[in-house]
BAFI-3210 file (N, C-alpha, C; in Angstrom, 3 decimals, decimal comma, padded with zeros to 6 digits):
// residues 238
n [1|2|3|4|5|6|7|8|9|10|11|12|13|14|15|16|17|18|19|20|21|22|23|24|25|26|27|28|29|30|31|32|33|34|35|36|37|38|39|40|41|42|43|44|45|46|47|48|49|50|51|52|53|54|55|56|57|58|59|60|61|62|63|64|65|66|67|68|69|70|71|72|73|74|75|76|77|78|79|80|81|82|83|84|85|86|87|88|89|90|91|92|93|94|95|96|97|98|99|100|101|102|103|104|105|106|107|108|109|110|111|112|113|114|115|116|117|118|119|120|121|122|123|124|125|126|127|128|129|130|131|132|133|134|135|136|137|138|139|140|141|142|143|144|145|146|147|148|149|150|151|152|153|154|155|156|157|158|159|160|161|162|163|164|165|166|167|168|169|170|171|172|173|174|175|176|177|178|179|180|181|182|183|184|185|186|187|188|189|190|191|192|193|194|195|196|197|198|199|200|201|202|203|204|205|206|207|208|209|210|211|212|213|214|215|216|217|218|219|220|221|222|223|224|225|226|227|228|229|230|231|232|233|234|235|236|237|238]
n.u [000,831|004,284|005,293|007,579|007,990|005,679|006,101|008,324|007,229|005,461|007,189|008,543|006,463|005,856|008,229|008,076|005,892|006,909|008,900|007,326|006,013|008,168|008,995|006,699|006,317|008,679|008,245|005,650|005,759|004,467|003,415|004,667|003,388|000,687|-002,336|-004,977|-008,054|-010,586|-013,821|-017,251|-018,133|-016,449|-013,218|-011,156|-008,797|-006,129|-004,050|-000,612|000,796|001,993|001,654|001,856|003,320|001,343|-000,982|-000,622|-000,886|-003,585|-004,777|-004,057|-005,182|-007,756|-009,190|-009,221|-009,211|-006,896|-005,458|-002,758|-001,037|000,677|002,627|005,561|006,713|008,631|007,771|007,985|007,568|007,370|006,470|004,581|001,291|-000,633|-003,958|-005,887|-008,784|-012,203|-014,985|-017,749|-017,848|-019,560|-021,359|-021,328|-019,885|-020,572|-021,270|-018,954|-016,936|-016,912|-015,575|-013,002|-011,046|-010,515|-009,284|-007,026|-005,627|-005,142|-003,500|-001,314|-000,438|000,520|002,609|004,272|004,975|006,442|008,583|009,682|010,658|012,803|012,536|012,320|010,569|010,710|010,722|008,161|005,012|002,115|-001,251|-004,362|-007,213|-009,748|-011,502|-010,327|-007,006|-004,069|-001,138|001,985|004,891|007,982|010,424|013,918|014,746|013,176|011,318|010,640|007,284|005,837|007,370|007,219|004,481|004,186|005,744|004,430|001,994|002,899|003,707|001,206|000,115|001,754|000,874|-001,621|-003,656|-004,684|-006,708|-006,649|-006,756|-004,224|-001,596|001,022|-001,343|-002,520|-000,485|-000,029|-001,341|-001,128|-000,617|-000,618|-001,896|-004,485|-003,905|-005,263|-004,446|-003,112|-004,528|-006,988|-010,556|-012,650|-015,243|-017,084|-017,164|-016,999|-014,825|-011,403|-008,433|-005,306|-001,797|-000,181|001,509|001,862|000,597|-000,622|-001,397|-003,063|-006,076|-009,035|-011,372|-010,744|-008,783|-006,339|-007,073|-005,608|-003,117|-000,197|002,896|005,264|005,476|006,237|008,879|010,270|010,283|012,036|013,106|013,212|015,952|016,153|017,249|016,258|013,896|014,753|016,375|014,476|013,083|015,056|015,514|013,057|012,345|010,606|008,382|007,792]
n.v [-041,010|-040,717|-039,812|-038,267|-037,101|-035,593|-033,779|-032,477|-031,242|-029,537|-027,857|-026,707|-025,308|-023,430|-021,981|-020,777|-019,060|-017,519|-016,178|-014,702|-013,084|-011,610|-010,117|-008,674|-007,155|-005,810|-003,797|-002,717|-001,156|-000,510|000,852|-000,962|-001,401|-001,241|-001,995|-001,942|-003,552|-005,078|-005,213|-005,984|-004,238|-002,021|-000,441|-001,059|-000,011|-002,006|-002,390|-003,230|-004,879|-004,984|-005,871|-009,006|-012,248|-014,201|-012,667|-011,673|-014,030|-014,634|-012,424|-012,623|-015,059|-014,398|-014,601|-012,623|-008,991|-006,428|-003,209|-000,892|001,511|004,423|006,235|006,916|007,373|009,271|010,856|009,977|008,219|005,227|004,825|006,104|006,769|007,097|007,586|006,484|006,215|005,596|007,873|007,732|004,938|002,961|002,026|-000,396|-003,055|-003,146|-000,525|000,805|-000,217|000,998|003,379|002,804|002,931|005,656|006,166|004,648|006,166|008,473|007,455|006,704|009,230|010,271|008,492|009,116|011,732|011,253|009,815|011,763|013,317|011,965|009,345|005,744|003,157|000,817|001,735|001,972|000,664|-000,988|-001,415|-003,041|-002,131|-002,770|-000,714|001,235|002,447|001,941|003,610|003,096|004,381|003,481|003,727|003,377|003,868|005,465|008,517|012,018|012,577|014,953|016,216|014,386|014,462|017,095|016,918|014,919|016,181|018,194|016,651|015,786|018,245|018,968|017,041|017,847|016,987|017,801|017,372|014,761|012,134|011,300|009,720|010,091|011,909|012,681|014,021|015,094|013,547|011,135|008,407|008,678|007,989|005,600|002,860|000,781|-002,590|-004,303|-007,014|-007,646|-008,249|-006,131|-004,324|-002,932|-003,960|-006,673|-008,013|-009,142|-007,398|-006,987|-007,138|-005,444|-006,135|-004,727|-001,667|-000,764|-003,054|-004,357|-006,026|-005,247|-006,702|-009,333|-010,425|-012,172|-013,019|-014,308|-013,948|-012,285|-012,421|-012,121|-009,695|-007,937|-008,549|-007,201|-004,557|-001,601|000,076|003,616|005,886|007,854|010,387|011,444|012,834|015,170|016,209|016,872|018,859|020,830|021,237|022,185|024,167|023,693|023,851|022,644]
n.w [003,909|004,704|007,998|008,409|005,934|005,803|007,905|006,882|004,613|005,863|007,266|005,107|003,873|005,867|005,875|003,380|003,784|005,843|004,469|002,657|004,482|005,411|003,093|002,680|005,059|005,027|003,291|003,891|006,461|009,415|012,588|015,390|017,732|017,768|016,018|013,555|013,577|011,653|012,574|013,028|011,020|011,126|011,726|014,517|016,909|018,170|020,715|021,604|019,799|016,372|012,986|013,297|012,523|012,717|012,523|009,959|008,440|009,002|007,832|005,074|004,482|004,669|007,007|008,877|008,816|008,470|009,270|009,137|011,240|010,321|011,330|013,233|016,673|016,440|014,435|011,814|008,662|006,640|004,111|001,292|-000,019|-002,870|-003,414|-005,634|-006,155|-007,236|-006,867|-004,552|-003,653|-002,822|-004,670|-005,941|-007,969|-010,771|-011,356|-010,746|-012,408|-015,136|-014,616|-013,990|-015,974|-016,308|-013,874|-014,169|-016,056|-014,562|-012,569|-014,127|-014,908|-012,472|-011,987|-014,153|-013,481|-011,119|-012,177|-013,823|-011,823|-010,920|-009,921|-010,445|-012,271|-010,754|-008,199|-007,405|-006,339|-007,377|-006,524|-006,961|-005,634|-006,246|-006,579|-008,012|-008,180|-006,215|-005,535|-004,363|-002,711|-001,370|001,262|001,966|004,508|007,358|006,722|007,356|008,205|007,722|005,772|003,646|003,166|002,185|-000,134|-001,631|-002,059|-003,748|-005,941|-006,868|-007,553|-009,713|-011,417|-012,046|-010,373|-007,892|-006,024|-005,373|-002,999|-000,572|001,338|003,720|005,760|008,253|009,911|012,381|014,177|016,831|016,047|013,364|010,089|009,393|007,516|005,165|004,685|001,807|-000,223|000,776|001,091|-000,637|000,690|-000,799|-003,362|-003,109|-004,015|-004,216|-003,384|-005,133|-006,041|-008,794|-011,804|-014,236|-015,210|-017,613|-019,079|-017,374|-016,597|-015,267|-015,232|-015,562|-013,719|-011,723|-008,516|-006,631|-004,177|-005,247|-004,537|-005,821|-007,080|-005,095|-004,677|-006,602|-006,011|-005,352|-002,638|-001,942|-001,757|001,099|000,824|-001,485|-000,916|000,477|-001,535|-003,483|-002,137|-002,028|-004,777|-005,800|-004,075|-001,882|000,973|004,287]
ca.u [002,116|005,238|005,229|008,758|007,732|004,645|006,728|009,196|006,366|004,917|008,275|008,802|005,372|006,008|009,349|007,564|005,059|007,795|009,549|006,314|005,815|009,346|008,994|005,529|006,551|009,839|007,694|004,532|006,219|003,656|003,781|004,717|002,748|-000,756|-002,858|-006,426|-008,720|-011,934|-014,839|-018,591|-018,296|-015,573|-011,883|-010,886|-007,382|-005,759|-002,688|000,224|001,664|001,601|001,302|002,638|003,245|000,038|-001,977|-000,388|-001,514|-005,035|-005,180|-003,903|-006,139|-009,073|-009,874|-009,334|-008,775|-006,124|-004,887|-001,647|-000,859|001,905|003,591|006,304|006,760|009,577|007,150|008,425|006,831|008,198|005,928|003,508|000,238|-001,554|-005,206|-006,559|-010,042|-013,389|-015,841|-018,980|-017,423|-020,577|-022,351|-021,252|-018,891|-021,040|-021,248|-017,570|-016,084|-016,692|-014,736|-011,650|-010,115|-010,105|-008,356|-005,759|-004,948|-004,658|-002,363|-000,211|000,056|001,314|003,845|005,112|005,520|007,477|009,750|010,271|011,314|013,989|012,306|012,227|009,368|010,902|010,503|006,722|004,197|000,714|-002,258|-005,722|-008,118|-011,004|-012,283|-009,371|-005,628|-003,231|000,258|002,827|006,341|008,576|011,737|014,888|014,714|012,064|011,417|009,688|005,932|005,435|008,093|006,664|003,154|004,380|006,279|003,387|001,061|003,542|003,619|-000,158|-000,059|002,423|000,091|-002,962|-004,573|-004,507|-007,761|-006,475|-006,340|-002,934|-001,136|000,505|-002,171|-002,675|000,901|000,011|-001,993|-000,101|-000,275|-000,689|-003,065|-004,788|-003,772|-005,756|-003,428|-003,545|-004,940|-008,231|-011,802|-013,253|-016,657|-017,928|-017,233|-016,905|-013,692|-010,168|-007,353|-004,056|-000,735|-000,198|002,807|001,903|-000,631|-001,252|-001,985|-003,920|-007,487|-009,789|-012,476|-010,240|-007,510|-006,194|-007,122|-004,692|-002,005|001,012|003,977|006,437|005,539|006,942|010,313|010,858|010,204|013,284|012,851|013,856|016,891|015,460|017,828|015,435|012,932|015,483|016,818|013,321|012,814|016,057|015,381|011,821|012,106|009,391|008,318|006,966]
ca.v [-040,320|-040,865|-038,678|-037,418|-036,327|-034,628|-032,726|-031,718|-030,399|-028,500|-026,909|-025,992|-024,360|-022,320|-021,164|-019,960|-018,001|-016,616|-015,339|-013,761|-012,123|-010,729|-009,153|-007,817|-006,202|-004,989|-002,631|-002,152|-000,999|000,354|000,803|-002,327|-001,451|-001,112|-002,321|-001,786|-004,791|-004,823|-006,004|-005,391|-003,177|-000,869|-000,734|-000,695|-000,165|-003,036|-002,074|-004,311|-005,398|-004,602|-006,987|-010,200|-013,304|-014,854|-011,753|-011,653|-015,237|-014,473|-011,403|-013,147|-016,163|-013,756|-014,880|-011,316|-007,887|-005,502|-001,971|-000,450|002,943|004,649|007,205|006,550|008,398|010,301|011,643|009,498|007,156|004,407|004,773|007,012|006,145|007,888|006,834|006,822|005,472|006,279|008,456|006,964|003,546|002,021|001,823|-001,752|-003,305|-002,819|000,936|001,264|-000,698|001,933|004,502|002,322|003,364|007,019|006,089|004,140|007,302|009,351|006,768|006,814|010,610|010,407|007,726|009,893|012,849|010,717|009,477|013,055|013,857|011,180|007,967|004,731|002,316|-000,180|002,384|002,105|-000,545|-000,778|-002,335|-002,858|-002,357|-003,073|000,524|002,178|001,988|002,499|003,747|003,211|004,586|003,027|004,300|002,450|004,185|006,398|009,924|012,837|012,516|016,265|016,480|013,542|015,006|018,264|016,487|014,211|017,201|018,854|015,697|015,834|019,550|018,868|016,104|018,429|016,121|018,314|016,903|013,327|011,780|010,636|009,532|010,559|013,109|013,062|014,038|015,539|012,544|010,303|007,214|008,985|007,516|004,166|002,428|-000,581|-003,431|-004,976|-008,428|-007,784|-008,179|-004,810|-004,454|-002,277|-004,751|-008,101|-008,560|-009,071|-006,588|-007,692|-006,320|-005,373|-006,082|-003,704|-000,878|-000,628|-004,315|-004,945|-006,140|-005,321|-007,660|-010,712|-010,509|-013,263|-012,458|-015,042|-013,044|-012,403|-011,824|-011,908|-008,273|-007,255|-008,818|-006,317|-003,171|-001,049|001,243|004,862|006,538|008,993|011,657|011,958|013,798|016,425|016,725|017,490|020,113|021,797|021,529|022,923|025,183|023,353|024,094|021,665]
ca.w [003,708|005,794|008,922|008,200|004,717|006,144|008,689|005,975|003,786|006,734|007,512|003,858|003,662|006,810|005,408|002,274|004,350|006,582|003,467|002,184|005,573|005,427|001,989|002,864|006,150|004,665|002,597|004,642|007,843|010,252|013,997|015,915|019,048|017,606|014,688|013,475|013,190|011,153|013,255|013,093|010,036|011,317|012,242|015,899|017,239|019,142|021,133|022,101|018,732|015,031|012,102|013,613|011,510|012,843|011,960|008,523|007,879|009,091|006,853|003,715|004,327|004,747|008,262|009,518|007,975|009,291|008,733|009,982|011,485|009,559|011,857|014,436|017,727|015,987|013,371|010,506|007,989|005,765|002,745|000,916|-000,812|-003,681|-003,330|-006,891|-006,167|-007,745|-005,830|-004,279|-003,823|-002,356|-005,736|-006,470|-009,009|-012,127|-011,520|-010,590|-013,499|-016,246|-014,220|-013,695|-017,022|-015,976|-012,752|-014,729|-016,680|-013,496|-011,945|-015,071|-014,832|-011,251|-012,198|-015,064|-012,711|-010,225|-013,007|-014,203|-010,629|-010,599|-009,503|-011,491|-012,140|-009,700|-006,905|-007,195|-006,252|-007,715|-005,990|-007,452|-004,502|-006,950|-006,757|-008,585|-008,060|-005,162|-005,943|-003,176|-002,787|-000,113|001,525|002,556|005,931|007,589|006,330|008,109|007,651|007,229|004,530|002,587|002,856|001,327|-001,421|-002,377|-002,519|-004,887|-007,053|-007,392|-008,208|-011,021|-012,232|-012,187|-009,629|-006,535|-005,119|-005,146|-001,631|-000,434|002,716|005,010|005,879|009,660|010,385|013,775|015,018|017,496|015,261|011,943|009,345|009,357|006,122|004,942|004,069|000,574|-000,252|001,535|000,342|-000,596|001,059|-001,793|-004,590|-002,748|-004,742|-003,458|-003,948|-005,416|-006,611|-010,256|-012,473|-015,284|-015,181|-018,924|-019,549|-016,349|-016,960|-014,013|-015,320|-015,623|-013,013|-010,766|-007,172|-005,745|-003,847|-006,061|-003,761|-006,674|-007,403|-004,013|-004,787|-007,607|-005,552|-004,816|-001,781|-002,366|-000,838|001,738|000,375|-002,590|-000,385|000,707|-002,838|-004,144|-001,433|-002,470|-006,198|-006,114|-003,069|-001,153|002,404|005,000]
c.u [002,990|005,247|006,412|008,569|006,707|005,226|007,605|008,373|005,805|005,950|008,543|007,723|005,487|007,149|008,913|006,756|005,876|008,492|008,561|006,036|006,959|009,290|007,803|005,815|007,816|009,375|006,610|004,889|005,337|004,164|003,760|004,084|001,228|-001,129|-004,359|-007,028|-010,153|-012,908|-016,163|-018,721|-017,417|-014,212|-011,774|-009,422|-007,202|-004,301|-001,946|001,193|001,139|001,182|002,239|002,500|001,873|-001,061|-001,845|-001,068|-003,032|-005,539|-005,149|-004,892|-007,575|-009,883|-010,133|-008,903|-008,113|-005,725|-003,775|-001,725|000,547|002,963|004,241|006,225|007,680|009,013|007,564|007,490|007,786|007,689|004,856|002,527|-000,581|-002,828|-006,103|-007,835|-011,161|-014,128|-017,084|-018,739|-018,465|-021,640|-022,341|-020,344|-019,346|-021,018|-019,828|-016,721|-015,875|-015,751|-013,281|-010,640|-009,623|-009,104|-007,012|-004,953|-004,384|-003,453|-001,126|000,401|000,950|002,644|004,799|005,751|006,644|008,752|010,452|011,052|012,434|013,783|012,276|010,992|009,505|010,774|009,030|006,059|002,747|-000,154|-003,585|-006,671|-009,555|-011,928|-011,423|-007,981|-004,960|-001,791|001,098|004,251|006,913|009,989|012,627|015,039|013,668|012,372|010,406|008,316|005,503|006,112|007,510|005,272|003,269|004,826|005,218|002,305|001,599|003,498|002,235|-000,444|000,570|001,670|-001,311|-004,026|-004,569|-005,546|-007,649|-006,082|-004,968|-002,567|000,385|-000,297|-002,213|-001,310|001,027|-000,692|-000,928|000,344|-000,288|-001,987|-003,254|-004,822|-004,244|-004,699|-003,971|-003,949|-006,194|-009,419|-012,374|-014,754|-017,591|-018,137|-017,291|-015,812|-012,411|-009,123|-006,123|-003,053|-000,733|001,233|002,887|000,573|-001,356|-001,979|-002,960|-005,389|-008,323|-010,940|-012,001|-008,865|-007,527|-006,136|-006,232|-003,477|-000,739|002,160|005,216|006,586|006,371|008,453|011,011|010,887|011,524|012,952|013,737|014,842|016,199|016,001|017,025|014,477|013,605|015,932|015,684|012,948|013,773|015,830|014,182|011,478|010,853|009,525|007,434|005,690]
c.v [-040,509|-039,614|-037,739|-036,528|-035,238|-033,463|-031,842|-030,763|-029,244|-027,413|-026,068|-024,941|-023,172|-021,414|-020,244|-018,795|-017,022|-015,653|-014,291|-012,684|-011,119|-009,693|-008,199|-006,742|-005,379|-003,703|-001,946|-002,106|000,006|000,294|-000,650|-002,456|-001,306|-001,501|-002,070|-003,072|-004,489|-005,793|-005,248|-004,153|-001,963|-001,334|-000,231|-000,938|-001,211|-002,798|-003,321|-004,858|-004,908|-005,812|-008,160|-011,219|-013,961|-013,962|-011,665|-012,851|-015,109|-013,483|-011,972|-014,284|-015,704|-014,201|-013,594|-010,256|-006,841|-004,255|-001,539|001,053|003,307|005,533|006,739|007,661|009,543|011,151|011,235|008,429|006,414|004,336|005,834|006,294|007,203|007,053|007,177|005,987|006,302|006,922|007,577|005,467|002,520|001,712|000,415|-001,848|-002,850|-001,313|001,485|000,952|000,312|003,092|004,100|002,842|004,788|007,043|005,514|005,295|008,246|008,746|006,872|008,211|010,813|009,674|008,490|011,071|012,383|010,369|010,750|013,672|012,942|009,767|007,041|003,875|001,326|000,404|002,452|000,739|-000,187|-001,858|-002,009|-003,174|-002,629|-001,860|001,619|001,596|002,666|002,477|004,031|003,576|004,276|003,587|003,309|002,667|005,279|007,827|010,728|012,860|013,853|016,591|015,658|014,018|016,200|017,857|015,785|015,173|017,941|017,959|015,753|017,167|019,532|017,948|016,625|017,555|016,515|017,797|015,415|013,053|011,094|010,568|009,452|011,847|013,606|013,090|014,509|014,572|011,614|009,093|007,469|008,496|006,014|003,736|000,988|-001,400|-004,112|-006,432|-008,689|-007,833|-006,772|-004,959|-003,840|-003,122|-006,254|-008,799|-008,322|-008,214|-007,454|-006,702|-006,454|-005,324|-004,886|-002,981|-000,910|-001,901|-004,929|-004,896|-006,290|-006,313|-009,110|-010,813|-011,676|-012,667|-013,214|-014,158|-013,325|-011,683|-011,560|-010,436|-007,531|-007,426|-007,823|-004,849|-002,743|000,170|002,423|005,348|007,760|010,350|012,274|013,028|015,157|017,046|017,434|018,810|021,192|022,204|022,429|023,982|024,960|023,694|023,053|022,338]
c.w [004,933|006,673|008,746|006,977|005,011|006,940|007,817|005,113|004,602|007,014|006,275|003,600|004,611|006,393|004,269|002,814|005,180|005,619|002,939|003,227|005,612|004,323|002,101|003,908|005,934|003,989|003,431|006,126|008,570|011,681|014,481|017,292|018,975|016,184|014,711|012,927|012,777|011,811|013,254|012,206|010,202|011,829|013,686|016,196|018,325|019,496|021,621|021,072|017,393|014,215|012,382|012,484|011,532|012,261|010,446|007,858|007,901|008,052|005,438|003,450|004,511|005,953|009,045|008,507|008,861|008,505|009,681|010,210|011,039|010,220|013,151|015,475|017,344|014,848|011,973|009,969|007,056|004,327|002,560|000,013|-001,534|-003,862|-004,520|-007,043|-006,792|-006,569|-005,647|-004,469|-003,409|-003,408|-006,297|-007,682|-010,395|-012,387|-011,474|-011,816|-014,632|-015,901|-013,951|-014,717|-016,758|-014,841|-013,172|-015,331|-015,633|-012,795|-012,826|-015,049|-013,602|-011,405|-013,104|-014,331|-011,799|-010,994|-013,466|-013,041|-010,111|-010,120|-010,713|-011,241|-010,983|-008,294|-006,532|-007,144|-006,531|-007,088|-006,653|-006,300|-004,946|-007,076|-007,377|-008,498|-006,871|-005,642|-004,693|-003,562|-001,403|000,023|002,265|004,055|006,130|007,164|007,143|007,436|007,052|005,900|003,382|002,197|001,908|-000,071|-002,259|-002,867|-003,737|-006,128|-007,687|-008,086|-009,596|-011,973|-012,527|-011,534|-008,150|-005,545|-004,798|-003,689|-001,633|001,040|002,723|004,910|007,326|010,348|011,832|014,719|015,613|016,680|013,764|011,324|009,533|007,895|005,981|004,200|002,818|000,815|000,571|000,569|000,485|-000,350|000,026|-003,043|-004,341|-003,541|-003,947|-004,161|-004,215|-005,996|-008,126|-010,792|-013,415|-015,357|-016,516|-019,357|-018,551|-016,763|-015,686|-014,031|-015,245|-014,972|-012,033|-009,362|-006,178|-005,461|-004,637|-005,353|-004,609|-007,057|-006,358|-004,122|-005,707|-007,173|-004,928|-003,957|-002,164|-001,305|-000,232|001,311|-000,769|-002,104|-000,192|-000,611|-003,574|-003,470|-001,895|-003,939|-006,491|-005,065|-002,235|000,331|003,057|005,503]
res [x|x|x|x|x|x|x|x|x|x|x|x|x|x|x|x|x|x|x|x|x|x|x|x|x|x|x|x|x|x|x|x|x|x|x|x|x|x|x|x|x|x|x|x|x|x|x|x|x|x|x|x|x|x|x|x|x|x|x|x|x|x|x|x|x|x|x|x|x|x|x|x|x|x|x|x|x|x|x|x|x|x|x|x|x|x|x|x|x|x|x|x|x|x|x|x|x|x|x|x|x|x|x|x|x|x|x|x|x|x|x|x|x|x|x|x|x|x|x|x|x|x|x|x|x|x|x|x|x|x|x|x|x|x|x|x|x|x|x|x|x|x|x|x|x|x|x|x|x|x|x|x|x|x|x|x|x|x|x|x|x|x|x|x|x|x|x|x|x|x|x|x|x|x|x|x|x|x|x|x|x|x|x|x|x|x|x|x|x|x|x|x|x|x|x|x|x|x|x|x|x|x|x|x|x|x|x|x|x|x|x|x|x|x|x|x|x|x|x|x|x|x|x|x|x|x|x|x|x|x|x|x|x|x|x|x|x|x]
***
C-alpha cells in the first residue's frame, strides 16, 4: 500500500476515535484530576488526570479497565445512575440470566416514572452491564450532588423501588462515588457491557458486544433547571 494512503487511513481512524472519545466524555464527565484503575482484582485511584484519550482507547480496547469519580470540588455531578442489577452477581451467567427479565421490568418502571416527571426517552441512556441494566441521566451542566441524590431517591420511591442502588450516593466524600465506565468486561459473567437502543427488544442472550457509539449520539442532556423544578413541584428537601 502507498505510504500516503496508509497515513491518510491512519489519520482518518484517529479522527473517528477522537470523535468517539468526545461523545463519550461529553456524557461521562468525571473528575479530570483522578481516575480509578482496575489492577490485581480491585480498583485503585490514580491521581494526576482523568479519562484521557489514551486511557479511553485502552479501556475500549480492553487493555485496561477504568472507573471515574463523579463529584467536583464544588459538590456537583454531571450525571446520575440507577443501578438495576441482580443480587449475588458472582453466581455466573447461567444463574443470572433468568433474573434479567425482572430487571428489565424494573428499569421500565423507572423510565416511566421519569417520563411522568417531565423527561423524554432521549434524556436517558441504557447500558447492559450483563448483570442487569444501568439507566443513566445526564445534565447539560453540573447539578448539586445532594439535590440529585434526593431527587433520584424520590424517583425510586414513586416507582416502588426504594431499595434500588443509585448514584450519586457518597455526596460528602471528596471525590464522590467511583463509577465503573461502560464497555468493560464484567468479571462475574466474562461478558462485555454495551449500550442499548431499545429496552423492550433487547435480547441479553444474543446481543452484539462490539461497542455501539451511535447510541450516545442520540442522548439529549437534561436542562439542570429540571432538578429545581421537581423540588418545587413535589416539595422535596435535600
